[in-house]
C-alpha positions, -999 to 999 in steps of 0.1 A, spaced: -47 544 648 -19 567 665 -7 602 658 28 587 659 50 591 625 59 558 609 96 553 607 99 526 584 84 516 547 58 496 560 44 521 585 42 550 559 22 526 534 -3 518 564 -6 553 572 -14 563 534 -42 534 537 -55 548 569 -59 583 553 -78 566 522 -99 544 546 -110 572 569 -118 591 536 -137 563 520 -153 546 552 -175 525 529 -146 514 504 -159 485 486 -140 450 489 -130 450 455 -114 483 460 -98 471 495 -84 440 474 -67 465 449 -55 485 480 -39 456 496 -19 445 465 1 474 475 17 455 502 42 446 474 55 478 474 73 473 509 95 446 496 126 447 477 131 423 445 153 395 456 181 386 432 185 350 418 148 343 420 125 331 393 87 330 394 62 312 375 25 314 377 11 278 378 -15 256 400 -7 228 427 -36 206 434 -61 230 416 -50 258 437 -36 289 415 -4 306 429 31 315 421 61 291 424 92 306 435 125 290 428 159 306 442 189 298 421 205 266 437 174 258 456 167 223 467 134 218 450 127 189 472 118 212 501 90 236 495 78 265 516 38 269 513 34 303 518 -2 314 529 -8 350 524 -22 372 549 -53 397 544 -81 389 568 -89 359 547 -105 382 522 -75 402 509 -41 398 497 -25 374 471 3 356 455 13 390 440 14 410 472 36 384 491 57 368 462 89 389 469 86 382 506 85 346 498 113 349 474 137 363 502 127 336 525 130 307 503 164 321 493 175 321 524 160 287 537 176 271 506 142 258 493 115 264 468 80 280 475 49 281 463 23 313 473 -13 299 472 -40 321 458 -65 301 481 -100 311 479 -111 343 497 -143 352 519 -168 362 517 -174 345 484 -158 317 499 -160 313 536 -142 289 558 -133 260 552 -124 270 517 -91 284 525 -80 253 547 -94 228 518 -72 248 493 -39 245 515 -46 208 520 -52 201 483 -16 218 478 -1 198 505 -16 166 492 -1 174 453 30 179 468 34 146 483 17 130 452 43 145 430 70 130 454 79 158 478 81 144 516 56 157 539 82 163 561 98 185 535 70 208 532 68 238 555 35 261 557 46 294 565 18 317 569 13 358 580 -17 372 600 -46 353 587 -25 330 567 -10 319 598 -43 306 611 -48 287 577 -17 275 581 -21 262 616 -57 248 612 -47 229 579 -22 212 601 -45 208 630 -70 191 607 -46 170 591 -35 158 627 -70 152 635 -76 127 605 -44 110 606 -29 125 574 7 131 567 19 160 584 41 187 572 75 188 591 71 222 608 49 254 605 62 291 608 39 320 613 45 358 614 23 383 633 -5 354 636 -42 362 639 -59 333 653 -84 347 678 -118 350 662 -136 361 692 -115 396 688 -104 395 725 -69 400 726 -61 428 752 -34 443 726 -60 453 702 -64 482 726 -33 487 743 -12 488 711 -38 510 692 -14 538 695 17 519 678 0 497 651 -9 516 619 -30 491 602 -48 469 627 -81 481 646 -109 463 663 -136 472 636 -116 462 605 -108 427 622 -146 421 630 -154 427 596 -130 400 582 -143 376 610 -174 380 596 -166 375 559 -145 345 572 -175 328 592 -201 336 569 -209 299 562 -220 297 597 -189 286 616 -185 294 652 -158 316 664 -147 292 691 -145 262 666 -107 251 672 -101 250 635 -113 287 632 -97 296 666 -67 276 673 -65 288 707 -90 263 716 -73 236 697 -58 206 713 -21 208 697 -8 173 709 14 157 681 17 192 663 51 195 644 75 223 658 61 255 655 75 290 650 59 323 659 72 358 654 55 389 665 61 425 673 52 439 707 40 469 690 13 451 669 -25 450 680 -24 413 676 7 405 697 -13 391 724 -26 365 698 9 354 694 18 351 729 -14 329 736 -9 306 708 23 301 719 14 292 754 -15 271 739 7 249 720 36 246 745 13 235 769 2 206 749 41 196 744 45 214 711 83 224 702 77 261 701 101 290 692 86 320 697 110 356 686 95 388 695 108 420 680 102 456 691 84 484 676 77 469 642 46 470 622 23 444 611 39 415 591 72 437 590 91 410 569 74 424 541 100 450 541 128 424 534 156 441 515 146 474 525 146 473 563 169 457 589 146 441 611 130 425 582 160 411 571 167 397 606 136 380 608 136 365 573 171 350 584 159 335 616 128 319 601 153 304 578 174 293 600 149 275 621 134 257 591 169 246 582 175 233 617 144 215 624 147 200 589 181 183 597 172 175 632 139 157 622 154 138 591 181 127 616 161 116 644 
C-alpha cells in the first residue's frame, strides 16, 4: 500500500479500509465480510432499475431488471471478494448500471463462500444458475457471465467446465479486474504495490488458502485458468487497470485465451483502482468502462445470433 493519496471514491474507501486492517491485523472473517459490504458505497443508485431478492437454481441472489430490459437476455453477475467476501448487495448497483446499459436483465448470485464452502462450490452454484435459466427458456447464447476479481475466475472456470463436459455454453464471458492466478506469482503484485490501494500478496494468499482448503491444487486449470485449454471458449472480454496489483493476471489470461483461438477483447485503463466500475454513476472512467462492456455484450450478441 503506497503513501499516494487516492483521487477517486473507491480509492478513498480502500484507503479507509487499509487503516482499519492495519489497526486490526487479526480481523475476523465475519467482520471482514461486513467491511466489504461497504463496496456498494462507491456506486450511485441507477435510475429506472428494480431489484428483487429471489433464487435461481437454488442459488439466492438479486434479480436486476431495468425498465424496458430484454428479459430474454441475462447477465449472470459473479461478485468479487476473494471467494470469501462480497455479496449480491455489494454489487447490485453496479449490476444495475451494466444491465441498463446492455438492455438486459441481470442476476447477482450469492454463491457459497469459502472457507465454509471451498472450491468447487462456487462453480457448482454458477452452473446451477445457468442450467436453471436454460430450463426456464433462456437461450444459452443469451446468458453472459460477468465476473469481477475472484468472480472472474468463477465465471471463466464455470464455462471451461461446461465446455469440458459438452454442456450448453453461455454466449460470451465478461471480466473486470480478473484474478485467476492461484499461485500468487504475478509480477505486478510487487511492481504496482504503490498504486493499488487494496491488494497485497498476503491478503491474496489468505483468500487462496480459504478457496483451496478442500485440497484443490493451485495449478488445476479450473482453479487457475492460466493452465486451461481455452479451445472452443466463447468470446471473452477483459478489462483491467495498469495500476492494479493483479494487472499481470489480465495480461496473461488474454494471451492464454488468444493463443487457443478465443475471440478476446482486452481493454486497459490507466491509473484506476481494483474493480473501478463499482464507481458507476460517480466516476467518469467507471461509466466509460460500463458502456464499453455493454456495447461489447450487445455487439457479440448480434454477431453470434446472425452467424
